[in-house]
MIKOLDO-328541 format. One record per residue: residue number from 1; residue in three letters; x, y, z of N, C-alpha, C in turn. Coordinates in Angstrom, 1 decimal, padded with zeros to 4 digits. Example, Ala and Ser with C-alpha at 12.3 -4.5 7.8 and 13.67 -1.06 7.14 Angstrom:
! MIKOLDO-328541
<rec><nr>1</nr><rest>ala</rest><n_px>013.2</n_px><n_py>-005.7</n_py><n_pz>007.8</n_pz><ca_px>012.3</ca_px><ca_py>-004.5</ca_py><ca_pz>007.8</ca_pz><c_px>013.2</c_px><c_py>-003.3</c_py><c_pz>007.8</c_pz></rec>
<rec><nr>2</nr><rest>ser</rest><n_px>012.8</n_px><n_py>-002.2</n_py><n_pz>007.1</n_pz><ca_px>013.7</ca_px><ca_py>-001.1</ca_py><ca_pz>007.1</ca_pz><c_px>012.9</c_px><c_py>000.0</c_py><c_pz>007.9</c_pz></rec>
//
This chain:
! MIKOLDO-328541
<rec><nr>1</nr><rest>met</rest><n_px>013.6</n_px><n_py>-002.8</n_py><n_pz>-011.1</n_pz><ca_px>014.3</ca_px><ca_py>-003.6</ca_py><ca_pz>-010.1</ca_pz><c_px>015.5</c_px><c_py>-004.5</c_py><c_pz>-010.4</c_pz></rec>
<rec><nr>2</nr><rest>lys</rest><n_px>015.6</n_px><n_py>-004.3</n_py><n_pz>-011.4</n_pz><ca_px>016.8</ca_px><ca_py>-005.5</ca_py><ca_pz>-012.2</ca_pz><c_px>018.2</c_px><c_py>-004.7</c_py><c_pz>-011.7</c_pz></rec>
<rec><nr>3</nr><rest>lys</rest><n_px>018.2</n_px><n_py>-003.5</n_py><n_pz>-011.9</n_pz><ca_px>019.6</ca_px><ca_py>-002.9</ca_py><ca_pz>-011.2</ca_pz><c_px>020.0</c_px><c_py>-003.0</c_py><c_pz>-010.1</c_pz></rec>
<rec><nr>4</nr><rest>tyr</rest><n_px>018.8</n_px><n_py>-003.9</n_py><n_pz>-009.1</n_pz><ca_px>019.2</ca_px><ca_py>-003.9</ca_py><ca_pz>-007.7</ca_pz><c_px>019.0</c_px><c_py>-005.4</c_py><c_pz>-007.5</c_pz></rec>
<rec><nr>5</nr><rest>pro</rest><n_px>019.8</n_px><n_py>-006.3</n_py><n_pz>-008.0</n_pz><ca_px>019.9</ca_px><ca_py>-007.5</ca_py><ca_pz>-007.7</ca_pz><c_px>019.7</c_px><c_py>-008.3</c_py><c_pz>-006.2</c_pz></rec>
<rec><nr>6</nr><rest>ser</rest><n_px>020.2</n_px><n_py>-007.4</n_py><n_pz>-005.4</n_pz><ca_px>020.8</ca_px><ca_py>-007.8</ca_py><ca_pz>-003.8</ca_pz><c_px>019.4</c_px><c_py>-007.1</c_py><c_pz>-002.8</c_pz></rec>
<rec><nr>7</nr><rest>leu</rest><n_px>018.2</n_px><n_py>-006.7</n_py><n_pz>-003.8</n_pz><ca_px>017.6</ca_px><ca_py>-006.0</ca_py><ca_pz>-002.5</ca_pz><c_px>017.0</c_px><c_py>-006.6</c_py><c_pz>-001.9</c_pz></rec>
<rec><nr>8</nr><rest>lys</rest><n_px>016.4</n_px><n_py>-006.5</n_py><n_pz>-001.0</n_pz><ca_px>015.6</ca_px><ca_py>-007.3</ca_py><ca_pz>000.3</ca_pz><c_px>014.1</c_px><c_py>-006.5</c_py><c_pz>000.6</c_pz></rec>
<rec><nr>9</nr><rest>glu</rest><n_px>014.4</n_px><n_py>-006.0</n_py><n_pz>000.7</n_pz><ca_px>013.3</ca_px><ca_py>-005.0</ca_py><ca_pz>001.3</ca_pz><c_px>012.9</c_px><c_py>-003.1</c_py><c_pz>000.4</c_pz></rec>
<rec><nr>10</nr><rest>leu</rest><n_px>011.8</n_px><n_py>-003.4</n_py><n_pz>-000.1</n_pz><ca_px>011.4</ca_px><ca_py>-002.3</ca_py><ca_pz>-000.9</ca_pz><c_px>009.9</c_px><c_py>-001.9</c_py><c_pz>-000.4</c_pz></rec>
<rec><nr>11</nr><rest>ile</rest><n_px>009.8</n_px><n_py>-000.5</n_py><n_pz>-000.4</n_pz><ca_px>009.1</ca_px><ca_py>000.2</ca_py><ca_pz>000.4</ca_pz><c_px>008.7</c_px><c_py>001.0</c_py><c_pz>-000.2</c_pz></rec>
<rec><nr>12</nr><rest>trp</rest><n_px>007.3</n_px><n_py>001.4</n_py><n_pz>-000.8</n_pz><ca_px>006.7</ca_px><ca_py>001.6</ca_py><ca_pz>-001.8</ca_pz><c_px>006.0</c_px><c_py>003.2</c_py><c_pz>-000.8</c_pz></rec>
<rec><nr>13</nr><rest>cys</rest><n_px>005.9</n_px><n_py>004.7</n_py><n_pz>-000.6</n_pz><ca_px>005.9</ca_px><ca_py>005.7</ca_py><ca_pz>000.3</ca_pz><c_px>004.9</c_px><c_py>006.5</c_py><c_pz>-001.0</c_pz></rec>
<rec><nr>14</nr><rest>gln</rest><n_px>003.8</n_px><n_py>006.7</n_py><n_pz>-000.2</n_pz><ca_px>003.3</ca_px><ca_py>007.8</ca_py><ca_pz>-001.1</ca_pz><c_px>002.5</c_px><c_py>008.8</c_py><c_pz>000.5</c_pz></rec>
<rec><nr>15</nr><rest>glu</rest><n_px>002.2</n_px><n_py>010.1</n_py><n_pz>-000.6</n_pz><ca_px>001.3</ca_px><ca_py>010.8</ca_py><ca_pz>000.4</ca_pz><c_px>000.1</c_px><c_py>010.6</c_py><c_pz>000.5</c_pz></rec>
<rec><nr>16</nr><rest>glu</rest><n_px>-000.6</n_px><n_py>010.0</n_py><n_pz>-000.5</n_pz><ca_px>-002.0</ca_px><ca_py>010.1</ca_py><ca_pz>-000.9</ca_pz><c_px>-002.8</c_px><c_py>008.8</c_py><c_pz>000.4</c_pz></rec>
<rec><nr>17</nr><rest>pro</rest><n_px>-003.5</n_px><n_py>008.7</n_py><n_pz>000.6</n_pz><ca_px>-004.3</ca_px><ca_py>007.6</ca_py><ca_pz>001.6</ca_pz><c_px>-004.1</c_px><c_py>006.6</c_py><c_pz>001.0</c_pz></rec>
<rec><nr>18</nr><rest>leu</rest><n_px>-004.2</n_px><n_py>005.4</n_py><n_pz>001.7</n_pz><ca_px>-003.8</ca_px><ca_py>004.0</ca_py><ca_pz>001.4</ca_pz><c_px>-004.8</c_px><c_py>003.4</c_py><c_pz>000.1</c_pz></rec>
<rec><nr>19</nr><rest>asn</rest><n_px>-005.9</n_px><n_py>004.0</n_py><n_pz>000.0</n_pz><ca_px>-006.9</ca_px><ca_py>003.6</ca_py><ca_pz>-001.1</ca_pz><c_px>-006.9</c_px><c_py>004.4</c_py><c_pz>-001.9</c_pz></rec>
<rec><nr>20</nr><rest>gln</rest><n_px>-006.4</n_px><n_py>004.9</n_py><n_pz>-002.4</n_pz><ca_px>-006.1</ca_px><ca_py>006.5</ca_py><ca_pz>-003.4</ca_pz><c_px>-004.4</c_px><c_py>006.2</c_py><c_pz>-004.2</c_pz></rec>
<rec><nr>21</nr><rest>gly</rest><n_px>-003.6</n_px><n_py>007.3</n_py><n_pz>-005.0</n_pz><ca_px>-002.5</ca_px><ca_py>007.2</ca_py><ca_pz>-005.7</ca_pz><c_px>-001.8</c_px><c_py>006.2</c_py><c_pz>-006.1</c_pz></rec>
<rec><nr>22</nr><rest>ala</rest><n_px>-000.8</n_px><n_py>005.9</n_py><n_pz>-006.3</n_pz><ca_px>-000.6</ca_px><ca_py>004.9</ca_py><ca_pz>-007.7</ca_pz><c_px>-000.5</c_px><c_py>003.6</c_py><c_pz>-006.8</c_pz></rec>
<rec><nr>23</nr><rest>trp</rest><n_px>-000.4</n_px><n_py>003.7</n_py><n_pz>-005.3</n_pz><ca_px>-000.3</ca_px><ca_py>001.9</ca_py><ca_pz>-004.7</ca_pz><c_px>-001.7</c_px><c_py>001.5</c_py><c_pz>-005.0</c_pz></rec>
<rec><nr>24</nr><rest>tyr</rest><n_px>-002.9</n_px><n_py>002.2</n_py><n_pz>-004.9</n_pz><ca_px>-004.0</ca_px><ca_py>001.3</ca_py><ca_pz>-004.9</ca_pz><c_px>-004.1</c_px><c_py>000.4</c_py><c_pz>-006.5</c_pz></rec>
<rec><nr>25</nr><rest>ala</rest><n_px>-003.7</n_px><n_py>001.4</n_py><n_pz>-007.5</n_pz><ca_px>-003.4</ca_px><ca_py>001.1</ca_py><ca_pz>-009.0</ca_pz><c_px>-002.6</c_px><c_py>000.0</c_py><c_pz>-009.0</c_pz></rec>
<rec><nr>26</nr><rest>lys</rest><n_px>-001.7</n_px><n_py>-000.1</n_py><n_pz>-008.5</n_pz><ca_px>-000.3</ca_px><ca_py>-000.9</ca_py><ca_pz>-008.9</ca_pz><c_px>000.4</c_px><c_py>-001.7</c_py><c_pz>-007.9</c_pz></rec>
<rec><nr>27</nr><rest>his</rest><n_px>000.1</n_px><n_py>-001.6</n_py><n_pz>-006.9</n_pz><ca_px>000.8</ca_px><ca_py>-003.0</ca_py><ca_pz>-006.0</ca_pz><c_px>000.2</c_px><c_py>-003.8</c_py><c_pz>-006.4</c_pz></rec>
<rec><nr>28</nr><rest>his</rest><n_px>-000.5</n_px><n_py>-004.5</n_py><n_pz>-007.1</n_pz><ca_px>-000.5</ca_px><ca_py>-006.0</ca_py><ca_pz>-007.9</ca_pz><c_px>000.4</c_px><c_py>-005.9</c_py><c_pz>-008.9</c_pz></rec>
<rec><nr>29</nr><rest>arg</rest><n_px>000.9</n_px><n_py>-004.9</n_py><n_pz>-009.8</n_pz><ca_px>002.0</ca_px><ca_py>-005.4</ca_py><ca_pz>-010.7</ca_pz><c_px>003.2</c_px><c_py>-005.3</c_py><c_pz>-009.7</c_pz></rec>
<rec><nr>30</nr><rest>met</rest><n_px>003.8</n_px><n_py>-004.8</n_py><n_pz>-008.8</n_pz><ca_px>004.6</ca_px><ca_py>-004.5</ca_py><ca_pz>-007.8</ca_pz><c_px>005.0</c_px><c_py>-005.7</c_py><c_pz>-007.3</c_pz></rec>
<rec><nr>31</nr><rest>thr</rest><n_px>003.3</n_px><n_py>-006.3</n_py><n_pz>-006.7</n_pz><ca_px>003.6</ca_px><ca_py>-007.9</ca_py><ca_pz>-006.2</ca_pz><c_px>004.4</c_px><c_py>-008.9</c_py><c_pz>-007.4</c_pz></rec>
<rec><nr>32</nr><rest>glu</rest><n_px>003.7</n_px><n_py>-008.8</n_py><n_pz>-008.2</n_pz><ca_px>004.7</ca_px><ca_py>-010.0</ca_py><ca_pz>-009.0</ca_pz><c_px>005.9</c_px><c_py>-009.7</c_py><c_pz>-009.5</c_pz></rec>
<rec><nr>33</nr><rest>leu</rest><n_px>006.3</n_px><n_py>-008.4</n_py><n_pz>-009.4</n_pz><ca_px>007.8</ca_px><ca_py>-008.4</ca_py><ca_pz>-009.5</ca_pz><c_px>008.7</c_px><c_py>-008.6</c_py><c_pz>-008.4</c_pz></rec>
<rec><nr>34</nr><rest>ile</rest><n_px>008.5</n_px><n_py>-009.2</n_py><n_pz>-007.1</n_pz><ca_px>009.4</ca_px><ca_py>-009.5</ca_py><ca_pz>-006.1</ca_pz><c_px>009.2</c_px><c_py>-011.4</c_py><c_pz>-006.3</c_pz></rec>
<rec><nr>35</nr><rest>lys</rest><n_px>010.6</n_px><n_py>-011.1</n_py><n_pz>-005.7</n_pz><ca_px>011.1</ca_px><ca_py>-012.4</ca_py><ca_pz>-006.0</ca_pz><c_px>011.4</c_px><c_py>-013.1</c_py><c_pz>-004.5</c_pz></rec>
<rec><nr>36</nr><rest>lys</rest><n_px>011.7</n_px><n_py>-014.6</n_py><n_pz>-004.2</n_pz><ca_px>011.8</ca_px><ca_py>-014.8</ca_py><ca_pz>-002.9</ca_pz><c_px>012.6</c_px><c_py>-014.1</c_py><c_pz>-002.2</c_pz></rec>
<rec><nr>37</nr><rest>gly</rest><n_px>012.7</n_px><n_py>-013.8</n_py><n_pz>-001.0</n_pz><ca_px>013.5</ca_px><ca_py>-013.7</ca_py><ca_pz>-000.1</ca_pz><c_px>013.6</c_px><c_py>-011.7</c_py><c_pz>-000.2</c_pz></rec>
<rec><nr>38</nr><rest>gln</rest><n_px>012.7</n_px><n_py>-011.3</n_py><n_pz>-000.9</n_pz><ca_px>012.4</ca_px><ca_py>-009.6</ca_py><ca_pz>-000.8</ca_pz><c_px>010.9</c_px><c_py>-009.6</c_py><c_pz>-000.3</c_pz></rec>
<rec><nr>39</nr><rest>thr</rest><n_px>011.1</n_px><n_py>-008.5</n_py><n_pz>-000.1</n_pz><ca_px>009.5</ca_px><ca_py>-008.3</ca_py><ca_pz>000.7</ca_pz><c_px>009.0</c_px><c_py>-007.0</c_py><c_pz>-000.1</c_pz></rec>
<rec><nr>40</nr><rest>leu</rest><n_px>007.9</n_px><n_py>-006.4</n_py><n_pz>-000.2</n_pz><ca_px>007.0</ca_px><ca_py>-005.2</ca_py><ca_pz>-000.2</ca_pz><c_px>006.2</c_px><c_py>-004.6</c_py><c_pz>000.4</c_pz></rec>
<rec><nr>41</nr><rest>asp</rest><n_px>006.6</n_px><n_py>-003.3</n_py><n_pz>001.2</n_pz><ca_px>005.5</ca_px><ca_py>-002.7</ca_py><ca_pz>002.0</ca_pz><c_px>005.1</c_px><c_py>-001.6</c_py><c_pz>001.3</c_pz></rec>
<rec><nr>42</nr><rest>val</rest><n_px>004.2</n_px><n_py>-001.0</n_py><n_pz>002.4</n_pz><ca_px>003.4</ca_px><ca_py>000.5</ca_py><ca_pz>002.0</ca_pz><c_px>003.7</c_px><c_py>001.0</c_py><c_pz>003.0</c_pz></rec>
<rec><nr>43</nr><rest>val</rest><n_px>004.1</n_px><n_py>002.3</n_py><n_pz>002.7</n_pz><ca_px>003.8</ca_px><ca_py>003.9</ca_py><ca_pz>003.6</ca_pz><c_px>002.7</c_px><c_py>004.3</c_py><c_pz>003.3</c_pz></rec>
<rec><nr>44</nr><rest>ala</rest><n_px>001.6</n_px><n_py>005.2</n_py><n_pz>003.5</n_pz><ca_px>000.7</ca_px><ca_py>006.0</ca_py><ca_pz>003.2</ca_pz><c_px>-000.3</c_px><c_py>006.1</c_py><c_pz>004.4</c_pz></rec>
<rec><nr>45</nr><rest>arg</rest><n_px>-001.1</n_px><n_py>007.0</n_py><n_pz>004.1</n_pz><ca_px>-001.5</ca_px><ca_py>008.1</ca_py><ca_pz>004.5</ca_pz><c_px>-002.9</c_px><c_py>006.6</c_py><c_pz>005.1</c_pz></rec>
<rec><nr>46</nr><rest>pro</rest><n_px>-003.6</n_px><n_py>006.8</n_py><n_pz>006.2</n_pz><ca_px>-004.8</ca_px><ca_py>006.3</ca_py><ca_pz>006.5</ca_pz><c_px>-005.6</c_px><c_py>006.0</c_py><c_pz>005.3</c_pz></rec>
<rec><nr>47</nr><rest>ala</rest><n_px>-006.4</n_px><n_py>005.1</n_py><n_pz>004.9</n_pz><ca_px>-007.6</ca_px><ca_py>005.0</ca_py><ca_pz>004.1</ca_pz><c_px>-008.5</c_px><c_py>006.3</c_py><c_pz>004.0</c_pz></rec>
<rec><nr>48</nr><rest>ser</rest><n_px>-009.0</n_px><n_py>007.1</n_py><n_pz>003.3</n_pz><ca_px>-009.8</ca_px><ca_py>008.0</ca_py><ca_pz>003.9</ca_pz><c_px>-010.7</c_px><c_py>008.2</c_py><c_pz>002.2</c_pz></rec>
<rec><nr>49</nr><rest>ala</rest><n_px>-011.8</n_px><n_py>008.9</n_py><n_pz>002.3</n_pz><ca_px>-013.0</ca_px><ca_py>009.0</ca_py><ca_pz>001.4</ca_pz><c_px>-012.3</c_px><c_py>010.1</c_py><c_pz>000.8</c_pz></rec>
<rec><nr>50</nr><rest>ala</rest><n_px>-011.7</n_px><n_py>011.1</n_py><n_pz>001.1</n_pz><ca_px>-011.1</ca_px><ca_py>012.3</ca_py><ca_pz>001.1</ca_pz><c_px>-009.7</c_px><c_py>012.0</c_py><c_pz>000.4</c_pz></rec>
<rec><nr>51</nr><rest>pro</rest><n_px>-008.9</n_px><n_py>013.3</n_py><n_pz>-000.6</n_pz><ca_px>-007.9</ca_px><ca_py>013.3</ca_py><ca_pz>-000.8</ca_pz><c_px>-007.3</c_px><c_py>013.8</c_py><c_pz>000.4</c_pz></rec>
<rec><nr>52</nr><rest>ala</rest><n_px>-007.4</n_px><n_py>014.5</n_py><n_pz>001.1</n_pz><ca_px>-006.8</ca_px><ca_py>015.4</ca_py><ca_pz>002.0</ca_pz><c_px>-007.2</c_px><c_py>015.3</c_py><c_pz>003.2</c_pz></rec>
<rec><nr>53</nr><rest>val</rest><n_px>-007.0</n_px><n_py>015.5</n_py><n_pz>004.1</n_pz><ca_px>-007.5</ca_px><ca_py>015.2</ca_py><ca_pz>005.5</ca_pz><c_px>-008.0</c_px><c_py>016.9</c_py><c_pz>006.4</c_pz></rec>
<rec><nr>54</nr><rest>gly</rest><n_px>-008.0</n_px><n_py>018.1</n_py><n_pz>005.4</n_pz><ca_px>-008.7</ca_px><ca_py>018.6</ca_py><ca_pz>005.8</ca_pz><c_px>-008.2</c_px><c_py>019.7</c_py><c_pz>007.0</c_pz></rec>
<rec><nr>55</nr><rest>tyr</rest><n_px>-007.3</n_px><n_py>019.7</n_py><n_pz>007.5</n_pz><ca_px>-006.6</ca_px><ca_py>020.1</ca_py><ca_pz>008.8</ca_pz><c_px>-005.3</c_px><c_py>020.1</c_py><c_pz>008.4</c_pz></rec>
<rec><nr>56</nr><rest>ala</rest><n_px>-004.4</n_px><n_py>021.8</n_py><n_pz>008.7</n_pz><ca_px>-003.3</ca_px><ca_py>021.9</ca_py><ca_pz>008.4</ca_pz><c_px>-002.5</c_px><c_py>021.2</c_py><c_pz>009.4</c_pz></rec>
<rec><nr>57</nr><rest>ala</rest><n_px>-002.7</n_px><n_py>021.0</n_py><n_pz>010.6</n_pz><ca_px>-001.8</ca_px><ca_py>020.5</ca_py><ca_pz>012.0</ca_pz><c_px>-002.2</c_px><c_py>019.1</c_py><c_pz>011.3</c_pz></rec>
<rec><nr>58</nr><rest>lys</rest><n_px>-003.2</n_px><n_py>018.3</n_py><n_pz>011.4</n_pz><ca_px>-003.3</ca_px><ca_py>016.9</ca_py><ca_pz>011.1</ca_pz><c_px>-002.4</c_px><c_py>015.9</c_py><c_pz>009.7</c_pz></rec>
<rec><nr>59</nr><rest>his</rest><n_px>-002.4</n_px><n_py>017.1</n_py><n_pz>008.7</n_pz><ca_px>-001.9</ca_px><ca_py>017.2</ca_py><ca_pz>007.6</ca_pz><c_px>-000.4</c_px><c_py>017.1</c_py><c_pz>007.9</c_pz></rec>
<rec><nr>60</nr><rest>ile</rest><n_px>000.2</n_px><n_py>018.0</n_py><n_pz>008.7</n_pz><ca_px>001.6</ca_px><ca_py>017.9</ca_py><ca_pz>009.1</ca_pz><c_px>002.0</c_px><c_py>016.4</c_py><c_pz>010.0</c_pz></rec>
<rec><nr>61</nr><rest>gln</rest><n_px>001.2</n_px><n_py>016.0</n_py><n_pz>010.6</n_pz><ca_px>001.7</ca_px><ca_py>015.0</ca_py><ca_pz>011.7</ca_pz><c_px>001.4</c_px><c_py>013.9</c_py><c_pz>011.3</c_pz></rec>
<rec><nr>62</nr><rest>gln</rest><n_px>000.7</n_px><n_py>013.3</n_py><n_pz>010.1</n_pz><ca_px>000.4</ca_px><ca_py>012.5</ca_py><ca_pz>008.8</ca_pz><c_px>001.6</c_px><c_py>012.5</c_py><c_pz>008.1</c_pz></rec>
<rec><nr>63</nr><rest>gln</rest><n_px>002.0</n_px><n_py>013.5</n_py><n_pz>007.7</n_pz><ca_px>003.2</ca_px><ca_py>013.5</ca_py><ca_pz>006.8</ca_pz><c_px>004.4</c_px><c_py>013.3</c_py><c_pz>007.5</c_pz></rec>
<rec><nr>64</nr><rest>lys</rest><n_px>004.7</n_px><n_py>013.9</n_py><n_pz>009.1</n_pz><ca_px>005.9</ca_px><ca_py>013.4</ca_py><ca_pz>009.9</ca_pz><c_px>005.8</c_px><c_py>012.0</c_py><c_pz>009.6</c_pz></rec>
<rec><nr>65</nr><rest>glu</rest><n_px>004.6</n_px><n_py>011.1</n_py><n_pz>009.9</n_pz><ca_px>004.8</ca_px><ca_py>009.7</ca_py><ca_pz>010.5</ca_pz><c_px>005.2</c_px><c_py>008.6</c_py><c_pz>009.1</c_pz></rec>
<rec><nr>66</nr><rest>val</rest><n_px>004.5</n_px><n_py>009.8</n_py><n_pz>008.4</n_pz><ca_px>004.5</ca_px><ca_py>008.7</ca_py><ca_pz>006.7</ca_pz><c_px>006.0</c_px><c_py>009.2</c_py><c_pz>006.5</c_pz></rec>
<rec><nr>67</nr><rest>ile</rest><n_px>006.9</n_px><n_py>009.9</n_py><n_pz>006.1</n_pz><ca_px>008.0</ca_px><ca_py>009.6</ca_py><ca_pz>005.9</ca_pz><c_px>008.9</c_px><c_py>008.7</c_py><c_pz>007.3</c_pz></rec>
<rec><nr>68</nr><rest>asn</rest><n_px>008.9</n_px><n_py>009.4</n_py><n_pz>008.8</n_pz><ca_px>009.4</ca_px><ca_py>008.8</ca_py><ca_pz>009.7</ca_pz><c_px>009.2</c_px><c_py>007.0</c_py><c_pz>009.1</c_pz></rec>
<rec><nr>69</nr><rest>ala</rest><n_px>007.5</n_px><n_py>006.8</n_py><n_pz>009.1</n_pz><ca_px>007.7</ca_px><ca_py>005.0</ca_py><ca_pz>008.6</ca_pz><c_px>008.9</c_px><c_py>004.6</c_py><c_pz>007.8</c_pz></rec>
<rec><nr>70</nr><rest>ala</rest><n_px>008.4</n_px><n_py>005.6</n_py><n_pz>006.5</n_pz><ca_px>009.3</ca_px><ca_py>004.6</ca_py><ca_pz>005.4</ca_pz><c_px>010.7</c_px><c_py>005.0</c_py><c_pz>005.5</c_pz></rec>
<rec><nr>71</nr><rest>leu</rest><n_px>011.4</n_px><n_py>005.8</n_py><n_pz>006.3</n_pz><ca_px>012.4</ca_px><ca_py>005.6</ca_py><ca_pz>006.3</ca_pz><c_px>013.3</c_px><c_py>004.8</c_py><c_pz>008.1</c_pz></rec>
<rec><nr>72</nr><rest>gly</rest><n_px>011.8</n_px><n_py>004.5</n_py><n_pz>008.4</n_pz><ca_px>012.4</ca_px><ca_py>003.3</ca_py><ca_pz>009.8</ca_pz><c_px>012.1</c_px><c_py>004.4</c_py><c_pz>010.9</c_pz></rec>
<rec><nr>73</nr><rest>ile</rest><n_px>012.3</n_px><n_py>005.7</n_py><n_pz>010.9</n_pz><ca_px>012.7</ca_px><ca_py>006.4</ca_py><ca_pz>012.3</ca_pz><c_px>011.5</c_px><c_py>006.2</c_py><c_pz>013.4</c_pz></rec>
<rec><nr>74</nr><rest>lys</rest><n_px>012.0</n_px><n_py>006.0</n_py><n_pz>014.8</n_pz><ca_px>010.7</ca_px><ca_py>005.8</ca_py><ca_pz>015.4</ca_pz><c_px>011.2</c_px><c_py>006.9</c_py><c_pz>016.7</c_pz></rec>
<rec><nr>75</nr><rest>glu</rest><n_px>010.1</n_px><n_py>007.6</n_py><n_pz>016.7</n_pz><ca_px>009.9</ca_px><ca_py>008.6</ca_py><ca_pz>017.7</ca_pz><c_px>009.4</c_px><c_py>007.7</c_py><c_pz>018.9</c_pz></rec>
//
């Protein structure tokens, strides 16, 4: 983040559910790096006991929602 001193918004995007993956393990460290005037948001699949939804159609739908949310695309 030192390379981007003008950074105002940081979005962590991950395919795994919110309670899994790197966000779950590292968000506290990322929060420590945020300076005044900056925001940190996360985009991920809903929290779940399983790492995958189990239905191809639902997976594709969730994947599209995650990507669109991370890029700020509203449909």
